[in-house]
PyMOL Python script that loads the backbone (N, CA, C, O; Angstrom):
from pymol import cmd

cmd.read_pdbstr("""\
ATOM      1  N   UNK A   1       0.846  -1.168   0.000  1.00  0.00           N
ATOM      2  CA  UNK A   1       0.000   0.000   0.000  1.00  0.00           C
ATOM      3  C   UNK A   1       0.898   1.241   0.000  1.00  0.00           C
ATOM      4  O   UNK A   1       1.889   1.310   0.728  1.00  0.00           O
ATOM      5  N   UNK A   2       0.532   2.207  -0.826  1.00  0.00           N
ATOM      6  CA  UNK A   2       1.279   3.461  -0.833  1.00  0.00           C
ATOM      7  C   UNK A   2       0.913   4.284   0.394  1.00  0.00           C
ATOM      8  O   UNK A   2      -0.264   4.484   0.695  1.00  0.00           O
ATOM      9  N   UNK A   3       1.929   4.754   1.094  1.00  0.00           N
ATOM     10  CA  UNK A   3       1.735   5.615   2.258  1.00  0.00           C
ATOM     11  C   UNK A   3       2.063   7.052   1.877  1.00  0.00           C
ATOM     12  O   UNK A   3       1.321   7.972   2.221  1.00  0.00           O
ATOM     13  N   UNK A   4       3.157   7.246   1.176  1.00  0.00           N
ATOM     14  CA  UNK A   4       3.581   8.576   0.742  1.00  0.00           C
ATOM     15  C   UNK A   4       3.418   8.666  -0.771  1.00  0.00           C
ATOM     16  O   UNK A   4       4.204   8.094  -1.526  1.00  0.00           O
ATOM     17  N   UNK A   5       2.397   9.386  -1.200  1.00  0.00           N
ATOM     18  CA  UNK A   5       2.144   9.518  -2.635  1.00  0.00           C
ATOM     19  C   UNK A   5       3.174  10.416  -3.313  1.00  0.00           C
ATOM     20  O   UNK A   5       3.538  10.179  -4.465  1.00  0.00           O
ATOM     21  N   UNK A   6       3.642  11.435  -2.617  1.00  0.00           N
ATOM     22  CA  UNK A   6       4.613  12.360  -3.204  1.00  0.00           C
ATOM     23  C   UNK A   6       5.905  11.650  -3.599  1.00  0.00           C
ATOM     24  O   UNK A   6       6.497  11.959  -4.633  1.00  0.00           O
ATOM     25  N   UNK A   7       6.340  10.696  -2.773  1.00  0.00           N
ATOM     26  CA  UNK A   7       7.587   9.987  -3.017  1.00  0.00           C
ATOM     27  C   UNK A   7       7.370   8.535  -3.434  1.00  0.00           C
ATOM     28  O   UNK A   7       8.330   7.781  -3.598  1.00  0.00           O
ATOM     29  N   UNK A   8       6.106   8.145  -3.605  1.00  0.00           N
ATOM     30  CA  UNK A   8       5.751   6.771  -3.985  1.00  0.00           C
ATOM     31  C   UNK A   8       6.356   5.747  -3.025  1.00  0.00           C
ATOM     32  O   UNK A   8       6.890   4.724  -3.455  1.00  0.00           O
ATOM     33  N   UNK A   9       6.269   6.030  -1.716  1.00  0.00           N
ATOM     34  CA  UNK A   9       6.783   5.102  -0.705  1.00  0.00           C
ATOM     35  C   UNK A   9       5.665   4.177  -0.239  1.00  0.00           C
ATOM     36  O   UNK A   9       4.559   4.615   0.076  1.00  0.00           O
ATOM     37  N   UNK A  10       5.983   2.903  -0.205  1.00  0.00           N
ATOM     38  CA  UNK A  10       5.007   1.924   0.259  1.00  0.00           C
ATOM     39  C   UNK A  10       5.247   1.595   1.730  1.00  0.00           C
ATOM     40  O   UNK A  10       6.289   1.924   2.297  1.00  0.00           O
ATOM     41  N   UNK A  11       4.259   0.937   2.333  1.00  0.00           N
ATOM     42  CA  UNK A  11       4.414   0.526   3.718  1.00  0.00           C
ATOM     43  C   UNK A  11       5.575  -0.451   3.860  1.00  0.00           C
ATOM     44  O   UNK A  11       6.248  -0.457   4.891  1.00  0.00           O
ATOM     45  N   UNK A  12       5.819  -1.267   2.857  1.00  0.00           N
ATOM     46  CA  UNK A  12       6.938  -2.212   2.900  1.00  0.00           C
ATOM     47  C   UNK A  12       8.272  -1.477   2.931  1.00  0.00           C
ATOM     48  O   UNK A  12       9.163  -1.842   3.698  1.00  0.00           O
ATOM     49  N   UNK A  13       8.417  -0.444   2.104  1.00  0.00           N
ATOM     50  CA  UNK A  13       9.657   0.347   2.107  1.00  0.00           C
ATOM     51  C   UNK A  13       9.850   1.031   3.451  1.00  0.00           C
ATOM     52  O   UNK A  13      10.971   1.110   3.955  1.00  0.00           O
ATOM     53  N   UNK A  14       8.764   1.525   4.034  1.00  0.00           N
ATOM     54  CA  UNK A  14       8.840   2.198   5.327  1.00  0.00           C
ATOM     55  C   UNK A  14       9.239   1.204   6.407  1.00  0.00           C
ATOM     56  O   UNK A  14      10.090   1.509   7.242  1.00  0.00           O
ATOM     57  N   UNK A  15       8.636   0.021   6.400  1.00  0.00           N
ATOM     58  CA  UNK A  15       8.985  -1.011   7.393  1.00  0.00           C
ATOM     59  C   UNK A  15      10.440  -1.469   7.227  1.00  0.00           C
ATOM     60  O   UNK A  15      11.129  -1.728   8.214  1.00  0.00           O
ATOM     61  N   UNK A  16      10.897  -1.566   5.992  1.00  0.00           N
ATOM     62  CA  UNK A  16      12.304  -1.928   5.750  1.00  0.00           C
ATOM     63  C   UNK A  16      13.238  -0.862   6.311  1.00  0.00           C
ATOM     64  O   UNK A  16      14.268  -1.186   6.902  1.00  0.00           O
ATOM     65  N   UNK A  17      12.884   0.408   6.129  1.00  0.00           N
ATOM     66  CA  UNK A  17      13.704   1.501   6.664  1.00  0.00           C
ATOM     67  C   UNK A  17      13.737   1.454   8.186  1.00  0.00           C
ATOM     68  O   UNK A  17      14.777   1.689   8.800  1.00  0.00           O
ATOM     69  N   UNK A  18      12.597   1.150   8.787  1.00  0.00           N
ATOM     70  CA  UNK A  18      12.524   1.044  10.248  1.00  0.00           C
ATOM     71  C   UNK A  18      13.368  -0.130  10.726  1.00  0.00           C
ATOM     72  O   UNK A  18      14.096  -0.016  11.713  1.00  0.00           O
ATOM     73  N   UNK A  19      13.271  -1.250  10.032  1.00  0.00           N
ATOM     74  CA  UNK A  19      14.082  -2.423  10.384  1.00  0.00           C
ATOM     75  C   UNK A  19      15.568  -2.110  10.261  1.00  0.00           C
ATOM     76  O   UNK A  19      16.396  -2.707  10.948  1.00  0.00           O
ATOM     77  N   UNK A  20      15.897  -1.171   9.382  1.00  0.00           N
ATOM     78  CA  UNK A  20      17.282  -0.755   9.203  1.00  0.00           C
ATOM     79  C   UNK A  20      17.731   0.295  10.201  1.00  0.00           C
ATOM     80  O   UNK A  20      18.883   0.727  10.169  1.00  0.00           O
ATOM     81  N   UNK A  21      16.826   0.716  11.099  1.00  0.00           N
ATOM     82  CA  UNK A  21      17.211   1.637  12.157  1.00  0.00           C
ATOM     83  C   UNK A  21      16.506   2.983  12.161  1.00  0.00           C
ATOM     84  O   UNK A  21      16.722   3.775  13.079  1.00  0.00           O
ATOM     85  N   UNK A  22      15.667   3.273  11.165  1.00  0.00           N
ATOM     86  CA  UNK A  22      14.953   4.550  11.139  1.00  0.00           C
ATOM     87  C   UNK A  22      13.998   4.650  12.329  1.00  0.00           C
ATOM     88  O   UNK A  22      13.249   3.716  12.616  1.00  0.00           O
ATOM     89  N   UNK A  23      14.033   5.787  13.013  1.00  0.00           N
ATOM     90  CA  UNK A  23      13.209   5.977  14.201  1.00  0.00           C
ATOM     91  C   UNK A  23      12.249   7.150  14.082  1.00  0.00           C
ATOM     92  O   UNK A  23      11.365   7.325  14.921  1.00  0.00           O
ATOM     93  N   UNK A  24      12.425   7.954  13.038  1.00  0.00           N
ATOM     94  CA  UNK A  24      11.573   9.128  12.809  1.00  0.00           C
ATOM     95  C   UNK A  24      11.274   9.213  11.324  1.00  0.00           C
ATOM     96  O   UNK A  24      12.002   8.651  10.505  1.00  0.00           O
ATOM     97  N   UNK A  25      10.190   9.923  10.969  1.00  0.00           N
ATOM     98  CA  UNK A  25       9.891  10.062   9.546  1.00  0.00           C
ATOM     99  C   UNK A  25      11.069  10.578   8.724  1.00  0.00           C
ATOM    100  O   UNK A  25      11.298  10.100   7.613  1.00  0.00           O
ATOM    101  N   UNK A  26      11.821  11.545   9.250  1.00  0.00           N
ATOM    102  CA  UNK A  26      12.957  12.061   8.476  1.00  0.00           C
ATOM    103  C   UNK A  26      14.012  10.987   8.254  1.00  0.00           C
ATOM    104  O   UNK A  26      14.708  11.008   7.239  1.00  0.00           O
ATOM    105  N   UNK A  27      14.140  10.043   9.194  1.00  0.00           N
ATOM    106  CA  UNK A  27      15.057   8.915   9.006  1.00  0.00           C
ATOM    107  C   UNK A  27      14.566   7.996   7.887  1.00  0.00           C
ATOM    108  O   UNK A  27      15.358   7.478   7.099  1.00  0.00           O
ATOM    109  N   UNK A  28      13.257   7.805   7.832  1.00  0.00           N
ATOM    110  CA  UNK A  28      12.672   6.970   6.773  1.00  0.00           C
ATOM    111  C   UNK A  28      12.930   7.601   5.412  1.00  0.00           C
ATOM    112  O   UNK A  28      13.357   6.922   4.478  1.00  0.00           O
ATOM    113  N   UNK A  29      12.670   8.904   5.302  1.00  0.00           N
ATOM    114  CA  UNK A  29      12.924   9.601   4.036  1.00  0.00           C
ATOM    115  C   UNK A  29      14.392   9.456   3.628  1.00  0.00           C
ATOM    116  O   UNK A  29      14.692   9.185   2.466  1.00  0.00           O
ATOM    117  N   UNK A  30      15.288   9.633   4.570  1.00  0.00           N
ATOM    118  CA  UNK A  30      16.715   9.532   4.276  1.00  0.00           C
ATOM    119  C   UNK A  30      17.073   8.121   3.814  1.00  0.00           C
ATOM    120  O   UNK A  30      17.836   7.951   2.863  1.00  0.00           O
ATOM    121  N   UNK A  31      16.524   7.116   4.485  1.00  0.00           N
ATOM    122  CA  UNK A  31      16.808   5.731   4.119  1.00  0.00           C
ATOM    123  C   UNK A  31      16.271   5.393   2.731  1.00  0.00           C
ATOM    124  O   UNK A  31      16.800   4.515   2.049  1.00  0.00           O
ATOM    125  N   UNK A  32      15.218   6.095   2.321  1.00  0.00           N
ATOM    126  CA  UNK A  32      14.603   5.860   1.014  1.00  0.00           C
ATOM    127  C   UNK A  32      15.092   6.842  -0.041  1.00  0.00           C
ATOM    128  O   UNK A  32      14.559   6.890  -1.150  1.00  0.00           O
ATOM    129  N   UNK A  33      16.110   7.625   0.310  1.00  0.00           N
ATOM    130  CA  UNK A  33      16.705   8.602  -0.609  1.00  0.00           C
ATOM    131  C   UNK A  33      15.702   9.594  -1.172  1.00  0.00           C
ATOM    132  O   UNK A  33      15.681   9.859  -2.374  1.00  0.00           O
ATOM    133  N   UNK A  34      14.869  10.140  -0.290  1.00  0.00           N
ATOM    134  CA  UNK A  34      13.911  11.160  -0.715  1.00  0.00           C
ATOM    135  C   UNK A  34      13.721  12.168   0.419  1.00  0.00           C
ATOM    136  O   UNK A  34      14.337  12.044   1.478  1.00  0.00           O
ATOM    137  N   UNK A  35      12.875  13.156   0.192  1.00  0.00           N
ATOM    138  CA  UNK A  35      12.609  14.203   1.178  1.00  0.00           C
ATOM    139  C   UNK A  35      11.115  14.331   1.401  1.00  0.00           C
ATOM    140  O   UNK A  35      10.316  13.977   0.534  1.00  0.00           O
ATOM    141  N   UNK A  36      10.742  14.835   2.562  1.00  0.00           N
ATOM    142  CA  UNK A  36       9.332  15.112   2.837  1.00  0.00           C
ATOM    143  C   UNK A  36       8.833  16.151   1.841  1.00  0.00           C
ATOM    144  O   UNK A  36       9.551  17.091   1.499  1.00  0.00           O
ATOM    145  N   UNK A  37       7.614  15.977   1.383  1.00  0.00           N
ATOM    146  CA  UNK A  37       7.008  16.928   0.454  1.00  0.00           C
ATOM    147  C   UNK A  37       5.841  17.626   1.162  1.00  0.00           C
ATOM    148  O   UNK A  37       6.035  18.671   1.783  1.00  0.00           O
ATOM    149  N   UNK A  38       4.641  17.061   1.075  1.00  0.00           N
ATOM    150  CA  UNK A  38       3.459  17.725   1.637  1.00  0.00           C
ATOM    151  C   UNK A  38       3.235  17.398   3.111  1.00  0.00           C
ATOM    152  O   UNK A  38       2.584  18.168   3.817  1.00  0.00           O
ATOM    153  N   UNK A  39       3.764  16.268   3.590  1.00  0.00           N
ATOM    154  CA  UNK A  39       3.630  15.903   4.994  1.00  0.00           C
ATOM    155  C   UNK A  39       2.364  15.148   5.359  1.00  0.00           C
ATOM    156  O   UNK A  39       2.173  14.803   6.525  1.00  0.00           O
ATOM    157  N   UNK A  40       1.494  14.883   4.390  1.00  0.00           N
ATOM    158  CA  UNK A  40       0.240  14.184   4.684  1.00  0.00           C
ATOM    159  C   UNK A  40       0.458  12.754   5.186  1.00  0.00           C
ATOM    160  O   UNK A  40      -0.406  12.207   5.871  1.00  0.00           O
ATOM    161  N   UNK A  41       1.582  12.152   4.859  1.00  0.00           N
ATOM    162  CA  UNK A  41       1.847  10.765   5.241  1.00  0.00           C
ATOM    163  C   UNK A  41       2.458  10.639   6.637  1.00  0.00           C
ATOM    164  O   UNK A  41       2.585   9.529   7.155  1.00  0.00           O
ATOM    165  N   UNK A  42       2.829  11.739   7.239  1.00  0.00           N
ATOM    166  CA  UNK A  42       3.573  11.694   8.502  1.00  0.00           C
ATOM    167  C   UNK A  42       2.825  10.943   9.595  1.00  0.00           C
ATOM    168  O   UNK A  42       3.432  10.152  10.318  1.00  0.00           O
ATOM    169  N   UNK A  43       1.534  11.169   9.730  1.00  0.00           N
ATOM    170  CA  UNK A  43       0.747  10.483  10.760  1.00  0.00           C
ATOM    171  C   UNK A  43       0.756   8.982  10.578  1.00  0.00           C
ATOM    172  O   UNK A  43       0.941   8.236  11.539  1.00  0.00           O
ATOM    173  N   UNK A  44       0.557   8.533   9.348  1.00  0.00           N
ATOM    174  CA  UNK A  44       0.572   7.103   9.066  1.00  0.00           C
ATOM    175  C   UNK A  44       1.963   6.534   9.286  1.00  0.00           C
ATOM    176  O   UNK A  44       2.115   5.440   9.831  1.00  0.00           O
ATOM    177  N   UNK A  45       2.965   7.270   8.866  1.00  0.00           N
ATOM    178  CA  UNK A  45       4.343   6.821   9.044  1.00  0.00           C
ATOM    179  C   UNK A  45       4.676   6.686  10.532  1.00  0.00           C
ATOM    180  O   UNK A  45       5.302   5.707  10.939  1.00  0.00           O
ATOM    181  N   UNK A  46       4.269   7.649  11.333  1.00  0.00           N
ATOM    182  CA  UNK A  46       4.509   7.575  12.781  1.00  0.00           C
ATOM    183  C   UNK A  46       3.810   6.365  13.393  1.00  0.00           C
ATOM    184  O   UNK A  46       4.354   5.714  14.284  1.00  0.00           O
ATOM    185  N   UNK A  47       2.618   6.070  12.920  1.00  0.00           N
ATOM    186  CA  UNK A  47       1.884   4.904  13.407  1.00  0.00           C
ATOM    187  C   UNK A  47       2.638   3.618  13.088  1.00  0.00           C
ATOM    188  O   UNK A  47       2.725   2.721  13.926  1.00  0.00           O
ATOM    189  N   UNK A  48       3.178   3.529  11.888  1.00  0.00           N
ATOM    190  CA  UNK A  48       3.958   2.353  11.506  1.00  0.00           C
ATOM    191  C   UNK A  48       5.223   2.264  12.350  1.00  0.00           C
ATOM    192  O   UNK A  48       5.611   1.174  12.770  1.00  0.00           O
ATOM    193  N   UNK A  49       5.862   3.386  12.599  1.00  0.00           N
ATOM    194  CA  UNK A  49       7.070   3.409  13.429  1.00  0.00           C
ATOM    195  C   UNK A  49       6.758   2.929  14.840  1.00  0.00           C
ATOM    196  O   UNK A  49       7.532   2.165  15.416  1.00  0.00           O
ATOM    197  N   UNK A  50       5.643   3.364  15.398  1.00  0.00           N
ATOM    198  CA  UNK A  50       5.262   2.935  16.764  1.00  0.00           C
ATOM    199  C   UNK A  50       4.937   1.445  16.812  1.00  0.00           C
ATOM    200  O   UNK A  50       5.206   0.780  17.812  1.00  0.00           O
ATOM    201  N   UNK A  51       4.359   0.923  15.733  1.00  0.00           N
ATOM    202  CA  UNK A  51       3.977  -0.488  15.689  1.00  0.00           C
ATOM    203  C   UNK A  51       5.158  -1.424  15.459  1.00  0.00           C
ATOM    204  O   UNK A  51       5.096  -2.596  15.828  1.00  0.00           O
ATOM    205  N   UNK A  52       6.228  -0.925  14.858  1.00  0.00           N
ATOM    206  CA  UNK A  52       7.393  -1.743  14.543  1.00  0.00           C
ATOM    207  C   UNK A  52       8.639  -1.063  15.082  1.00  0.00           C
ATOM    208  O   UNK A  52       9.136  -0.119  14.468  1.00  0.00           O
ATOM    209  N   UNK A  53       9.147  -1.515  16.200  1.00  0.00           N
ATOM    210  CA  UNK A  53      10.358  -0.906  16.762  1.00  0.00           C
ATOM    211  C   UNK A  53      11.530  -0.982  15.797  1.00  0.00           C
ATOM    212  O   UNK A  53      11.644  -1.934  15.025  1.00  0.00           O
ATOM    213  N   UNK A  54      12.393   0.013  15.840  1.00  0.00           N
ATOM    214  CA  UNK A  54      13.580   0.054  14.979  1.00  0.00           C
ATOM    215  C   UNK A  54      14.406  -1.199  15.159  1.00  0.00           C
ATOM    216  O   UNK A  54      14.590  -1.673  16.280  1.00  0.00           O
ATOM    217  N   UNK A  55      14.899  -1.732  14.069  1.00  0.00           N
ATOM    218  CA  UNK A  55      15.731  -2.924  14.107  1.00  0.00           C
ATOM    219  C   UNK A  55      14.941  -4.217  14.158  1.00  0.00           C
ATOM    220  O   UNK A  55      15.528  -5.299  14.152  1.00  0.00           O
ATOM    221  N   UNK A  56      13.598  -4.123  14.210  1.00  0.00           N
ATOM    222  CA  UNK A  56      12.772  -5.333  14.277  1.00  0.00           C
ATOM    223  C   UNK A  56      12.735  -5.989  12.907  1.00  0.00           C
ATOM    224  O   UNK A  56      12.733  -5.305  11.884  1.00  0.00           O
ATOM    225  N   UNK A  57      12.705  -7.311  12.889  1.00  0.00           N
ATOM    226  CA  UNK A  57      12.601  -8.063  11.640  1.00  0.00           C
ATOM    227  C   UNK A  57      11.194  -7.891  11.087  1.00  0.00           C
ATOM    228  O   UNK A  57      10.219  -7.905  11.839  1.00  0.00           O
ATOM    229  N   UNK A  58      11.091  -7.729   9.773  1.00  0.00           N
ATOM    230  CA  UNK A  58       9.794  -7.626   9.120  1.00  0.00           C
ATOM    231  C   UNK A  58       9.234  -9.026   8.911  1.00  0.00           C
ATOM    232  O   UNK A  58       9.927  -9.912   8.411  1.00  0.00           O
ATOM    233  N   UNK A  59       7.969  -9.222   9.298  1.00  0.00           N
ATOM    234  CA  UNK A  59       7.321 -10.502   9.091  1.00  0.00           C
ATOM    235  C   UNK A  59       7.066 -10.715   7.603  1.00  0.00           C
ATOM    236  O   UNK A  59       6.787  -9.764   6.872  1.00  0.00           O
ATOM    237  N   UNK A  60       7.160 -11.932   7.170  1.00  0.00           N
ATOM    238  CA  UNK A  60       6.922 -12.238   5.765  1.00  0.00           C
ATOM    239  C   UNK A  60       5.458 -12.038   5.431  1.00  0.00           C
ATOM    240  O   UNK A  60       4.586 -12.532   6.147  1.00  0.00           O
ATOM    241  N   UNK A  61       5.175 -11.323   4.355  1.00  0.00           N
ATOM    242  CA  UNK A  61       3.798 -11.016   3.961  1.00  0.00           C
ATOM    243  C   UNK A  61       3.056 -12.266   3.498  1.00  0.00           C
ATOM    244  O   UNK A  61       1.825 -12.275   3.505  1.00  0.00           O
ATOM    245  N   UNK A  62       3.756 -13.305   3.102  1.00  0.00           N
ATOM    246  CA  UNK A  62       3.114 -14.500   2.592  1.00  0.00           C
ATOM    247  C   UNK A  62       2.736 -15.514   3.662  1.00  0.00           C
ATOM    248  O   UNK A  62       2.196 -16.572   3.337  1.00  0.00           O
ATOM    249  N   UNK A  63       3.006 -15.220   4.921  1.00  0.00           N
ATOM    250  CA  UNK A  63       2.722 -16.192   6.000  1.00  0.00           C
ATOM    251  C   UNK A  63       1.267 -16.213   6.370  1.00  0.00           C
ATOM    252  O   UNK A  63       0.865 -16.969   7.253  1.00  0.00           O
TER     253      UNK A  63
END
""", "prot")
cmd.dss("prot")
cmd.show_as("cartoon", "prot")
cmd.util.cbc("prot")
cmd.orient("prot")
């Protein structure tokens, strides 16, 4: 699912960035080599960050 339309970031990319150590939206943008644009995705991104602690392994979507 697309979370950030401006940068075409999906929830999977965001979770991967968090698993790689991102702890804030700006860390996610940096990990994905992009910058915040309109900011509409920040709330959803923060929710994903709270649900998945940094460095946590991403569960396989096919399970």
